[in-house]
N, CA, C, O and the ligand as a Tripos MOL2 file, in Angstrom:
@<TRIPOS>MOLECULE
protein
  265   263    67     0     0
PROTEIN
NO_CHARGES

@<TRIPOS>ATOM
      1 N          -7.3830  -45.0780  -29.4020 N.3       1 MET1
      2 CA         -6.8800  -46.1320  -28.5100 C.3       1 MET1
      3 C          -5.5920  -46.7190  -29.0750 C.2       1 MET1
      4 O          -5.2970  -46.6020  -30.2640 O.2       1 MET1
      5 N          -4.8350  -47.3540  -28.1840 N.am      2 ARG2
      6 CA         -3.6010  -47.9770  -28.6470 C.3       2 ARG2
      7 C          -3.7950  -49.4910  -28.7320 C.2       2 ARG2
      8 O          -4.3790  -50.1180  -27.8480 O.2       2 ARG2
      9 N          -3.2930  -50.0400  -29.8040 N.am      3 VAL3
     10 CA         -3.4350  -51.4790  -30.0010 C.3       3 VAL3
     11 C          -2.0780  -52.0730  -30.3520 C.2       3 VAL3
     12 O          -1.1870  -51.3880  -30.8550 O.2       3 VAL3
     13 N          -1.9500  -53.3380  -30.0780 N.am      4 LYS4
     14 CA         -0.6800  -54.0080  -30.3220 C.3       4 LYS4
     15 C          -0.8750  -55.0750  -31.3850 C.2       4 LYS4
     16 O          -1.8030  -55.8810  -31.3220 O.2       4 LYS4
     17 N           0.0180  -55.0600  -32.3580 N.am      5 CYS5
     18 CA         -0.0480  -56.0340  -33.4380 C.3       5 CYS5
     19 C           0.3300  -57.4200  -32.8980 C.2       5 CYS5
     20 O           1.3260  -57.5670  -32.1890 O.2       5 CYS5
     21 N          -0.4620  -58.4140  -33.2340 N.am      6 VAL6
     22 CA         -0.1970  -59.7640  -32.7280 C.3       6 VAL6
     23 C           1.0370  -60.3880  -33.3500 C.2       6 VAL6
     24 O           1.6310  -61.3010  -32.7770 O.2       6 VAL6
     25 N           1.4220  -59.9030  -34.5100 N.am      7 LEU7
     26 CA          2.5400  -60.5450  -35.1890 C.3       7 LEU7
     27 C           3.8860  -59.9070  -34.8850 C.2       7 LEU7
     28 O           4.8550  -60.6170  -34.6170 O.2       7 LEU7
     29 N           3.9650  -58.5740  -34.9200 N.am      8 CYS8
     30 CA          5.2690  -57.9450  -34.7430 C.3       8 CYS8
     31 C           5.3430  -57.1110  -33.4620 C.2       8 CYS8
     32 O           6.3630  -56.4700  -33.2070 O.2       8 CYS8
     33 N           4.2660  -57.1100  -32.6450 N.am      9 ASP9
     34 CA          4.2230  -56.3880  -31.3770 C.3       9 ASP9
     35 C           4.3510  -54.8780  -31.5210 C.2       9 ASP9
     36 O           4.6510  -54.1820  -30.5510 O.2       9 ASP9
     37 N           4.1270  -54.3770  -32.7130 N.am     10 ALA10
     38 CA          4.1740  -52.9300  -32.9130 C.3      10 ALA10
     39 C           2.9460  -52.2980  -32.2690 C.2      10 ALA10
     40 O           1.8300  -52.8030  -32.3960 O.2      10 ALA10
     41 N           3.1720  -51.1870  -31.5800 N.am     11 ILE11
     42 CA          2.0510  -50.4740  -30.9800 C.3      11 ILE11
     43 C           1.5480  -49.4430  -31.9830 C.2      11 ILE11
     44 O           2.3080  -48.6060  -32.4690 O.2      11 ILE11
     45 N           0.2780  -49.5150  -32.2770 N.am     12 LYS12
     46 CA         -0.3090  -48.5740  -33.2270 C.3      12 LYS12
     47 C          -1.4310  -47.8140  -32.5480 C.2      12 LYS12
     48 O          -2.1010  -48.3160  -31.6460 O.2      12 LYS12
     49 N          -1.6100  -46.5890  -33.0120 N.am     13 LYS13
     50 CA         -2.7250  -45.8010  -32.5040 C.3      13 LYS13
     51 C          -3.8240  -45.8340  -33.5380 C.2      13 LYS13
     52 O          -3.5950  -45.5230  -34.7070 O.2      13 LYS13
     53 N          -5.0120  -46.2080  -33.1180 N.am     14 ILE14
     54 CA         -6.1260  -46.1610  -34.0510 C.3      14 ILE14
     55 C          -7.2120  -45.2540  -33.5140 C.2      14 ILE14
     56 O          -7.3910  -45.1050  -32.3060 O.2      14 ILE14
     57 N          -7.9240  -44.6590  -34.4340 N.am     15 ASP15
     58 CA         -8.9990  -43.7400  -34.0850 C.3      15 ASP15
     59 C         -10.0990  -44.4730  -33.3220 C.2      15 ASP15
     60 O         -10.5750  -45.5210  -33.7590 O.2      15 ASP15
     61 N         -10.4950  -43.9220  -32.1960 N.am     16 ASP16
     62 CA        -11.5360  -44.5430  -31.3640 C.3      16 ASP16
     63 C         -12.8550  -44.7270  -32.0980 C.2      16 ASP16
     64 O         -13.6540  -45.5980  -31.7550 O.2      16 ASP16
     65 N         -13.0700  -43.9070  -33.1010 N.am     17 GLU17
     66 CA        -14.3630  -43.9510  -33.7840 C.3      17 GLU17
     67 C         -14.4270  -44.9600  -34.9220 C.2      17 GLU17
     68 O         -15.4960  -45.1790  -35.4900 O.2      17 GLU17
     69 N         -13.3170  -45.5680  -35.2570 N.am     18 THR18
     70 CA        -13.3530  -46.5230  -36.3560 C.3      18 THR18
     71 C         -14.0630  -47.7980  -35.9180 C.2      18 THR18
     72 O         -14.1340  -48.1070  -34.7290 O.2      18 THR18
     73 N         -14.5780  -48.5240  -36.8840 N.am     19 SER19
     74 CA        -15.2860  -49.7630  -36.5690 C.3      19 SER19
     75 C         -14.3250  -50.7860  -35.9870 C.2      19 SER19
     76 O         -14.7140  -51.6280  -35.1780 O.2      19 SER19
     77 N         -13.0700  -50.7080  -36.4030 N.am     20 LEU20
     78 CA        -12.0630  -51.6200  -35.8540 C.3      20 LEU20
     79 C         -11.8650  -51.3780  -34.3650 C.2      20 LEU20
     80 O         -11.7990  -52.3260  -33.5830 O.2      20 LEU20
     81 N         -11.7720  -50.1250  -33.9750 N.am     21 ALA21
     82 CA        -11.5900  -49.7830  -32.5630 C.3      21 ALA21
     83 C         -12.7840  -50.2390  -31.7340 C.2      21 ALA21
     84 O         -12.6290  -50.7360  -30.6180 O.2      21 ALA21
     85 N         -13.9650  -50.0650  -32.2890 N.am     22 LYS22
     86 CA        -15.1720  -50.4890  -31.5780 C.3      22 LYS22
     87 C         -15.2020  -51.9970  -31.4090 C.2      22 LYS22
     88 O         -15.6040  -52.5100  -30.3650 O.2      22 LYS22
     89 N         -14.7760  -52.6930  -32.4350 N.am     23 ARG23
     90 CA        -14.7440  -54.1530  -32.3810 C.3      23 ARG23
     91 C         -13.7470  -54.6310  -31.3240 C.2      23 ARG23
     92 O         -14.0240  -55.5570  -30.5610 O.2      23 ARG23
     93 N         -12.5900  -53.9850  -31.2980 N.am     24 LEU24
     94 CA        -11.5560  -54.3830  -30.3420 C.3      24 LEU24
     95 C         -11.9780  -54.0860  -28.9160 C.2      24 LEU24
     96 O         -11.6290  -54.8200  -27.9910 O.2      24 LEU24
     97 N         -12.7320  -53.0060  -28.7380 N.am     25 ARG25
     98 CA        -13.2100  -52.6550  -27.3930 C.3      25 ARG25
     99 C         -14.2730  -53.6340  -26.9180 C.2      25 ARG25
    100 O         -14.2570  -54.0700  -25.7670 O.2      25 ARG25
    101 N         -15.1900  -53.9770  -27.8050 N.am     26 ASN26
    102 CA        -16.2700  -54.8860  -27.4280 C.3      26 ASN26
    103 C         -15.7850  -56.3170  -27.2380 C.2      26 ASN26
    104 O         -16.2760  -57.0500  -26.3790 O.2      26 ASN26
    105 N         -14.8270  -56.6900  -28.0450 N.am     27 ARG27
    106 CA        -14.3170  -58.0540  -27.9550 C.3      27 ARG27
    107 C         -12.7980  -57.9990  -27.8310 C.2      27 ARG27
    108 O         -12.0910  -58.0590  -28.8360 O.2      27 ARG27
    109 N         -12.2920  -57.8830  -26.5980 N.am     28 PRO28
    110 CA        -10.8420  -57.7360  -26.4050 C.3      28 PRO28
    111 C         -10.0430  -58.9130  -26.9750 C.2      28 PRO28
    112 O          -8.8480  -58.7980  -27.2490 O.2      28 PRO28
    113 N         -10.7190  -60.0250  -27.1440 N.am     29 ILE29
    114 CA        -10.0390  -61.2110  -27.6590 C.3      29 ILE29
    115 C          -9.7310  -61.0540  -29.1510 C.2      29 ILE29
    116 O          -8.8550  -61.7200  -29.7040 O.2      29 ILE29
    117 N         -10.4800  -60.1520  -29.7760 N.am     30 HIS30
    118 CA        -10.2700  -59.8920  -31.1920 C.3      30 HIS30
    119 C          -8.8610  -59.3490  -31.4070 C.2      30 HIS30
    120 O          -8.4640  -58.3880  -30.7480 O.2      30 HIS30
    121 N          -8.1220  -59.9360  -32.2950 N.am     31 THR31
    122 CA         -6.7170  -59.5580  -32.4610 C.3      31 THR31
    123 C          -6.5390  -58.4810  -33.5190 C.2      31 THR31
    124 O          -7.2850  -58.3770  -34.4930 O.2      31 THR31
    125 N          -5.5270  -57.7020  -33.2720 N.am     32 PHE32
    126 CA         -5.2030  -56.6160  -34.1910 C.3      32 PHE32
    127 C          -3.9440  -56.9610  -34.9750 C.2      32 PHE32
    128 O          -2.9890  -57.5180  -34.4350 O.2      32 PHE32
    129 N          -3.9630  -56.6230  -36.2440 N.am     33 MET33
    130 CA         -2.7830  -56.8110  -37.0710 C.3      33 MET33
    131 C          -2.4740  -55.4930  -37.7610 C.2      33 MET33
    132 O          -3.3660  -54.8770  -38.3440 O.2      33 MET33
    133 N          -1.2230  -55.0540  -37.7020 N.am     34 CYS34
    134 CA         -0.8870  -53.7720  -38.3140 C.3      34 CYS34
    135 C          -0.8980  -53.8940  -39.8440 C.2      34 CYS34
    136 O          -0.9070  -54.9950  -40.3940 O.2      34 CYS34
    137 N          -0.8970  -52.7640  -40.4980 N.am     35 ASP35
    138 CA         -0.9740  -52.7510  -41.9590 C.3      35 ASP35
    139 C           0.1640  -53.5270  -42.6130 C.2      35 ASP35
    140 O          -0.0330  -54.2340  -43.6010 O.2      35 ASP35
    141 N           1.3720  -53.3790  -42.0370 N.am     36 GLU36
    142 CA          2.5380  -54.0460  -42.6080 C.3      36 GLU36
    143 C           2.3580  -55.5590  -42.6060 C.2      36 GLU36
    144 O           2.5740  -56.2280  -43.6170 O.2      36 GLU36
    145 N           1.9570  -56.0850  -41.4460 N.am     37 CYS37
    146 CA          1.7580  -57.5300  -41.3370 C.3      37 CYS37
    147 C           0.5740  -57.9830  -42.1760 C.2      37 CYS37
    148 O           0.5900  -59.0560  -42.7790 O.2      37 CYS37
    149 N          -0.4330  -57.1570  -42.2010 N.am     38 HIS38
    150 CA         -1.6220  -57.5060  -42.9700 C.3      38 HIS38
    151 C          -1.2940  -57.6500  -44.4420 C.2      38 HIS38
    152 O          -1.7230  -58.6010  -45.0950 O.2      38 HIS38
    153 N          -0.5190  -56.6860  -44.9670 N.am     39 SER39
    154 CA         -0.2010  -56.7670  -46.3910 C.3      39 SER39
    155 C           0.7790  -57.9040  -46.6630 C.2      39 SER39
    156 O           0.7430  -58.5270  -47.7250 O.2      39 SER39
    157 N           1.6610  -58.1700  -45.6850 N.am     40 ARG40
    158 CA          2.5950  -59.2750  -45.8510 C.3      40 ARG40
    159 C           1.8280  -60.5940  -45.9750 C.2      40 ARG40
    160 O           2.1330  -61.4330  -46.8220 O.2      40 ARG40
    161 N           0.8440  -60.7490  -45.1230 N.am     41 ILE41
    162 CA          0.0660  -61.9900  -45.1250 C.3      41 ILE41
    163 C          -0.7860  -62.0960  -46.3720 C.2      41 ILE41
    164 O          -0.9610  -63.1830  -46.9220 O.2      41 ILE41
    165 N          -1.3130  -60.9730  -46.8160 N.am     42 THR42
    166 CA         -2.1220  -60.9870  -48.0280 C.3      42 THR42
    167 C          -1.2810  -61.4250  -49.2170 C.2      42 THR42
    168 O          -1.7360  -62.2120  -50.0480 O.2      42 THR42
    169 N          -0.0560  -60.9180  -49.2980 N.am     43 VAL43
    170 CA          0.8370  -61.2930  -50.3940 C.3      43 VAL43
    171 C           1.1380  -62.7820  -50.3300 C.2      43 VAL43
    172 O           1.1040  -63.4740  -51.3480 O.2      43 VAL43
    173 N           1.4370  -63.2750  -49.1200 N.am     44 LYS44
    174 CA          1.7330  -64.7000  -48.9350 C.3      44 LYS44
    175 C           0.5670  -65.5670  -49.3680 C.2      44 LYS44
    176 O           0.7420  -66.5710  -50.0590 O.2      44 LYS44
    177 N          -0.6280  -65.1640  -48.9490 N.am     45 THR45
    178 CA         -1.8230  -65.9360  -49.2690 C.3      45 THR45
    179 C          -2.0420  -65.9600  -50.7800 C.2      45 THR45
    180 O          -2.3970  -66.9900  -51.3540 O.2      45 THR45
    181 N          -1.8290  -64.8270  -51.4020 N.am     46 LYS46
    182 CA         -2.0120  -64.7560  -52.8520 C.3      46 LYS46
    183 C          -1.0130  -65.6530  -53.5690 C.2      46 LYS46
    184 O          -1.3580  -66.3530  -54.5210 O.2      46 LYS46
    185 N           0.2520  -65.6190  -53.0890 N.am     47 LYS47
    186 CA          1.2840  -66.4620  -53.6950 C.3      47 LYS47
    187 C           0.9340  -67.9260  -53.5160 C.2      47 LYS47
    188 O           1.0680  -68.7350  -54.4340 O.2      47 LYS47
    189 N           0.4770  -68.2500  -52.3030 N.am     48 HIS48
    190 CA          0.1190  -69.6230  -51.9900 C.3      48 HIS48
    191 C          -1.0090  -70.0820  -52.9060 C.2      48 HIS48
    192 O          -0.9540  -71.1760  -53.4660 O.2      48 HIS48
    193 N          -2.0070  -69.2630  -53.0520 N.am     49 LEU49
    194 CA         -3.1380  -69.6120  -53.9010 C.3      49 LEU49
    195 C          -2.7000  -69.7770  -55.3440 C.2      49 LEU49
    196 O          -3.1800  -70.6630  -56.0510 O.2      49 LEU49
    197 N          -1.7800  -68.9130  -55.7790 N.am     50 ALA50
    198 CA         -1.2970  -68.9750  -57.1490 C.3      50 ALA50
    199 C          -0.5750  -70.2930  -57.4020 C.2      50 ALA50
    200 O          -0.7690  -70.9190  -58.4440 O.2      50 ALA50
    201 N           0.2620  -70.7180  -56.4450 N.am     51 SER51
    202 CA          0.9920  -71.9640  -56.6460 C.3      51 SER51
    203 C           0.0490  -73.1580  -56.5690 C.2      51 SER51
    204 O           0.2510  -74.1600  -57.2560 O.2      51 SER51
    205 N          -0.9790  -73.0520  -55.7350 N.am     52 GLU52
    206 CA         -1.9560  -74.1330  -55.6420 C.3      52 GLU52
    207 C          -2.7170  -74.2990  -56.9530 C.2      52 GLU52
    208 O          -2.9130  -75.4170  -57.4300 O.2      52 GLU52
    209 N          -3.1380  -73.1930  -57.5220 N.am     53 SER53
    210 CA         -3.9060  -73.3040  -58.7510 C.3      53 SER53
    211 C          -3.0030  -73.7190  -59.9120 C.2      53 SER53
    212 O          -3.4610  -74.3300  -60.8770 O.2      53 SER53
    213 N          -1.7210  -73.3830  -59.8100 N.am     54 PHE54
    214 CA         -0.7800  -73.8110  -60.8300 C.3      54 PHE54
    215 C          -0.6460  -75.3300  -60.8050 C.2      54 PHE54
    216 O          -0.6610  -75.9860  -61.8460 O.2      54 PHE54
    217 N          -0.5140  -75.8770  -59.5870 N.am     55 LYS55
    218 CA         -0.4200  -77.3360  -59.4460 C.3      55 LYS55
    219 C          -1.6720  -78.0110  -59.9810 C.2      55 LYS55
    220 O          -1.6140  -79.0220  -60.6800 O.2      55 LYS55
    221 N          -2.7910  -77.4240  -59.6330 N.am     56 LEU56
    222 CA         -4.0660  -77.9720  -60.0730 C.3      56 LEU56
    223 C          -4.1290  -77.9890  -61.5970 C.2      56 LEU56
    224 O          -4.5990  -78.9460  -62.2130 O.2      56 LEU56
    225 N          -3.6460  -76.9170  -62.1730 N.am     57 TYR57
    226 CA         -3.6500  -76.8030  -63.6200 C.3      57 TYR57
    227 C          -2.7690  -77.8720  -64.2500 C.2      57 TYR57
    228 O          -3.1460  -78.4970  -65.2410 O.2      57 TYR57
    229 N          -1.5790  -78.0790  -63.6600 N.am     58 ARG58
    230 CA         -0.6730  -79.0980  -64.1770 C.3      58 ARG58
    231 C          -1.3050  -80.4910  -64.0900 C.2      58 ARG58
    232 O          -1.1880  -81.2970  -65.0130 O.2      58 ARG58
    233 N          -1.9690  -80.7550  -62.9750 N.am     59 THR59
    234 CA         -2.5980  -82.0640  -62.7920 C.3      59 THR59
    235 C          -3.6840  -82.2850  -63.8400 C.2      59 THR59
    236 O          -3.8090  -83.3640  -64.4190 O.2      59 THR59
    237 N          -4.4520  -81.2480  -64.0620 N.am     60 MET60
    238 CA         -5.5170  -81.3690  -65.0490 C.3      60 MET60
    239 C          -4.9550  -81.6060  -66.4320 C.2      60 MET60
    240 O          -5.4940  -82.3830  -67.2200 O.2      60 MET60
    241 N          -3.8710  -80.9270  -66.7060 N.am     61 GLU61
    242 CA         -3.2340  -81.0660  -68.0110 C.3      61 GLU61
    243 C          -2.7900  -82.5100  -68.2290 C.2      61 GLU61
    244 O          -3.0060  -83.0880  -69.2940 O.2      61 GLU61
    245 N          -2.1640  -83.0800  -67.1950 N.am     62 LYS62
    246 CA         -1.6870  -84.4610  -67.2750 C.3      62 LYS62
    247 C          -2.8390  -85.4220  -67.4830 C.2      62 LYS62
    248 O          -2.7640  -86.3410  -68.2990 O.2      62 LYS62
    249 N          -3.9010  -85.1970  -66.7380 N.am     63 ASN63
    250 CA         -5.0490  -86.0940  -66.8310 C.3      63 ASN63
    251 C          -5.6460  -86.0900  -68.2320 C.2      63 ASN63
    252 O          -6.1730  -87.0960  -68.7070 O.2      63 ASN63
    253 N          -5.5530  -84.9670  -68.8610 N.am     64 GLU64
    254 CA         -6.1040  -84.8900  -70.1970 C.3      64 GLU64
    255 C          -5.2260  -85.6260  -71.2100 C.2      64 GLU64
    256 O          -5.7160  -86.1910  -72.1880 O.2      64 GLU64
    257 N          -3.9270  -85.6020  -70.9520 N.am     65 LEU65
    258 CA         -2.9920  -86.2200  -71.8750 C.3      65 LEU65
    259 C          -2.9740  -87.7450  -71.7780 C.2      65 LEU65
    260 O          -2.8470  -88.4560  -72.7750 O.2      65 LEU65
    261 N          -3.1080  -88.2240  -70.5190 N.am     66 PHE66
    262 CA         -3.0010  -89.6840  -70.3610 C.3      66 PHE66
    263 C          -4.3430  -90.3200  -70.0550 C.2      66 PHE66
    264 O          -4.4270  -91.5370  -69.8930 O.2      66 PHE66
    265 ZN          2.6090  -56.0830  -37.3380 Zn       67 ZN67
@<TRIPOS>BOND
     1     1     2 1
     2     2     3 1
     3     3     4 2
     4     3     5 am
     5     5     6 1
     6     6     7 1
     7     7     8 2
     8     7     9 am
     9     9    10 1
    10    10    11 1
    11    11    12 2
    12    11    13 am
    13    13    14 1
    14    14    15 1
    15    15    16 2
    16    15    17 am
    17    17    18 1
    18    18    19 1
    19    19    20 2
    20    19    21 am
    21    21    22 1
    22    22    23 1
    23    23    24 2
    24    23    25 am
    25    25    26 1
    26    26    27 1
    27    27    28 2
    28    27    29 am
    29    29    30 1
    30    30    31 1
    31    31    32 2
    32    31    33 am
    33    33    34 1
    34    34    35 1
    35    35    36 2
    36    35    37 am
    37    37    38 1
    38    38    39 1
    39    39    40 2
    40    39    41 am
    41    41    42 1
    42    42    43 1
    43    43    44 2
    44    43    45 am
    45    45    46 1
    46    46    47 1
    47    47    48 2
    48    47    49 am
    49    49    50 1
    50    50    51 1
    51    51    52 2
    52    51    53 am
    53    53    54 1
    54    54    55 1
    55    55    56 2
    56    55    57 am
    57    57    58 1
    58    58    59 1
    59    59    60 2
    60    59    61 am
    61    61    62 1
    62    62    63 1
    63    63    64 2
    64    63    65 am
    65    65    66 1
    66    66    67 1
    67    67    68 2
    68    67    69 am
    69    69    70 1
    70    70    71 1
    71    71    72 2
    72    71    73 am
    73    73    74 1
    74    74    75 1
    75    75    76 2
    76    75    77 am
    77    77    78 1
    78    78    79 1
    79    79    80 2
    80    79    81 am
    81    81    82 1
    82    82    83 1
    83    83    84 2
    84    83    85 am
    85    85    86 1
    86    86    87 1
    87    87    88 2
    88    87    89 am
    89    89    90 1
    90    90    91 1
    91    91    92 2
    92    91    93 am
    93    93    94 1
    94    94    95 1
    95    95    96 2
    96    95    97 am
    97    97    98 1
    98    98    99 1
    99    99   100 2
   100    99   101 am
   101   101   102 1
   102   102   103 1
   103   103   104 2
   104   103   105 am
   105   105   106 1
   106   106   107 1
   107   107   108 2
   108   107   109 am
   109   109   110 1
   110   110   111 1
   111   111   112 2
   112   111   113 am
   113   113   114 1
   114   114   115 1
   115   115   116 2
   116   115   117 am
   117   117   118 1
   118   118   119 1
   119   119   120 2
   120   119   121 am
   121   121   122 1
   122   122   123 1
   123   123   124 2
   124   123   125 am
   125   125   126 1
   126   126   127 1
   127   127   128 2
   128   127   129 am
   129   129   130 1
   130   130   131 1
   131   131   132 2
   132   131   133 am
   133   133   134 1
   134   134   135 1
   135   135   136 2
   136   135   137 am
   137   137   138 1
   138   138   139 1
   139   139   140 2
   140   139   141 am
   141   141   142 1
   142   142   143 1
   143   143   144 2
   144   143   145 am
   145   145   146 1
   146   146   147 1
   147   147   148 2
   148   147   149 am
   149   149   150 1
   150   150   151 1
   151   151   152 2
   152   151   153 am
   153   153   154 1
   154   154   155 1
   155   155   156 2
   156   155   157 am
   157   157   158 1
   158   158   159 1
   159   159   160 2
   160   159   161 am
   161   161   162 1
   162   162   163 1
   163   163   164 2
   164   163   165 am
   165   165   166 1
   166   166   167 1
   167   167   168 2
   168   167   169 am
   169   169   170 1
   170   170   171 1
   171   171   172 2
   172   171   173 am
   173   173   174 1
   174   174   175 1
   175   175   176 2
   176   175   177 am
   177   177   178 1
   178   178   179 1
   179   179   180 2
   180   179   181 am
   181   181   182 1
   182   182   183 1
   183   183   184 2
   184   183   185 am
   185   185   186 1
   186   186   187 1
   187   187   188 2
   188   187   189 am
   189   189   190 1
   190   190   191 1
   191   191   192 2
   192   191   193 am
   193   193   194 1
   194   194   195 1
   195   195   196 2
   196   195   197 am
   197   197   198 1
   198   198   199 1
   199   199   200 2
   200   199   201 am
   201   201   202 1
   202   202   203 1
   203   203   204 2
   204   203   205 am
   205   205   206 1
   206   206   207 1
   207   207   208 2
   208   207   209 am
   209   209   210 1
   210   210   211 1
   211   211   212 2
   212   211   213 am
   213   213   214 1
   214   214   215 1
   215   215   216 2
   216   215   217 am
   217   217   218 1
   218   218   219 1
   219   219   220 2
   220   219   221 am
   221   221   222 1
   222   222   223 1
   223   223   224 2
   224   223   225 am
   225   225   226 1
   226   226   227 1
   227   227   228 2
   228   227   229 am
   229   229   230 1
   230   230   231 1
   231   231   232 2
   232   231   233 am
   233   233   234 1
   234   234   235 1
   235   235   236 2
   236   235   237 am
   237   237   238 1
   238   238   239 1
   239   239   240 2
   240   239   241 am
   241   241   242 1
   242   242   243 1
   243   243   244 2
   244   243   245 am
   245   245   246 1
   246   246   247 1
   247   247   248 2
   248   247   249 am
   249   249   250 1
   250   250   251 1
   251   251   252 2
   252   251   253 am
   253   253   254 1
   254   254   255 1
   255   255   256 2
   256   255   257 am
   257   257   258 1
   258   258   259 1
   259   259   260 2
   260   259   261 am
   261   261   262 1
   262   262   263 1
   263   263   264 2
@<TRIPOS>SUBSTRUCTURE
     1 MET1         2 RESIDUE 1 A MET
     2 ARG2         6 RESIDUE 1 A ARG
     3 VAL3        10 RESIDUE 1 A VAL
     4 LYS4        14 RESIDUE 1 A LYS
     5 CYS5        18 RESIDUE 1 A CYS
     6 VAL6        22 RESIDUE 1 A VAL
     7 LEU7        26 RESIDUE 1 A LEU
     8 CYS8        30 RESIDUE 1 A CYS
     9 ASP9        34 RESIDUE 1 A ASP
    10 ALA10       38 RESIDUE 1 A ALA
    11 ILE11       42 RESIDUE 1 A ILE
    12 LYS12       46 RESIDUE 1 A LYS
    13 LYS13       50 RESIDUE 1 A LYS
    14 ILE14       54 RESIDUE 1 A ILE
    15 ASP15       58 RESIDUE 1 A ASP
    16 ASP16       62 RESIDUE 1 A ASP
    17 GLU17       66 RESIDUE 1 A GLU
    18 THR18       70 RESIDUE 1 A THR
    19 SER19       74 RESIDUE 1 A SER
    20 LEU20       78 RESIDUE 1 A LEU
    21 ALA21       82 RESIDUE 1 A ALA
    22 LYS22       86 RESIDUE 1 A LYS
    23 ARG23       90 RESIDUE 1 A ARG
    24 LEU24       94 RESIDUE 1 A LEU
    25 ARG25       98 RESIDUE 1 A ARG
    26 ASN26      102 RESIDUE 1 A ASN
    27 ARG27      106 RESIDUE 1 A ARG
    28 PRO28      110 RESIDUE 1 A PRO
    29 ILE29      114 RESIDUE 1 A ILE
    30 HIS30      118 RESIDUE 1 A HIS
    31 THR31      122 RESIDUE 1 A THR
    32 PHE32      126 RESIDUE 1 A PHE
    33 MET33      130 RESIDUE 1 A MET
    34 CYS34      134 RESIDUE 1 A CYS
    35 ASP35      138 RESIDUE 1 A ASP
    36 GLU36      142 RESIDUE 1 A GLU
    37 CYS37      146 RESIDUE 1 A CYS
    38 HIS38      150 RESIDUE 1 A HIS
    39 SER39      154 RESIDUE 1 A SER
    40 ARG40      158 RESIDUE 1 A ARG
    41 ILE41      162 RESIDUE 1 A ILE
    42 THR42      166 RESIDUE 1 A THR
    43 VAL43      170 RESIDUE 1 A VAL
    44 LYS44      174 RESIDUE 1 A LYS
    45 THR45      178 RESIDUE 1 A THR
    46 LYS46      182 RESIDUE 1 A LYS
    47 LYS47      186 RESIDUE 1 A LYS
    48 HIS48      190 RESIDUE 1 A HIS
    49 LEU49      194 RESIDUE 1 A LEU
    50 ALA50      198 RESIDUE 1 A ALA
    51 SER51      202 RESIDUE 1 A SER
    52 GLU52      206 RESIDUE 1 A GLU
    53 SER53      210 RESIDUE 1 A SER
    54 PHE54      214 RESIDUE 1 A PHE
    55 LYS55      218 RESIDUE 1 A LYS
    56 LEU56      222 RESIDUE 1 A LEU
    57 TYR57      226 RESIDUE 1 A TYR
    58 ARG58      230 RESIDUE 1 A ARG
    59 THR59      234 RESIDUE 1 A THR
    60 MET60      238 RESIDUE 1 A MET
    61 GLU61      242 RESIDUE 1 A GLU
    62 LYS62      246 RESIDUE 1 A LYS
    63 ASN63      250 RESIDUE 1 A ASN
    64 GLU64      254 RESIDUE 1 A GLU
    65 LEU65      258 RESIDUE 1 A LEU
    66 PHE66      262 RESIDUE 1 A PHE
    67 ZN67       265 GROUP 0 **** ****
């Protein structure tokens, strides 16, 4: 089946037998994201989490000092 990426509108072909294809068929509202966008978002999320934990670490450090 053909699916459209919600982020970049790229049309991708996915195998009808994959669990993803079955999910998209059963629930058309379920959104598809292509590999490129998926990895982009994963990288962003990881970076975001890294900066969050860095801030947390700095705060803890300060609390210990003062
Ligand atoms: Zn995409």
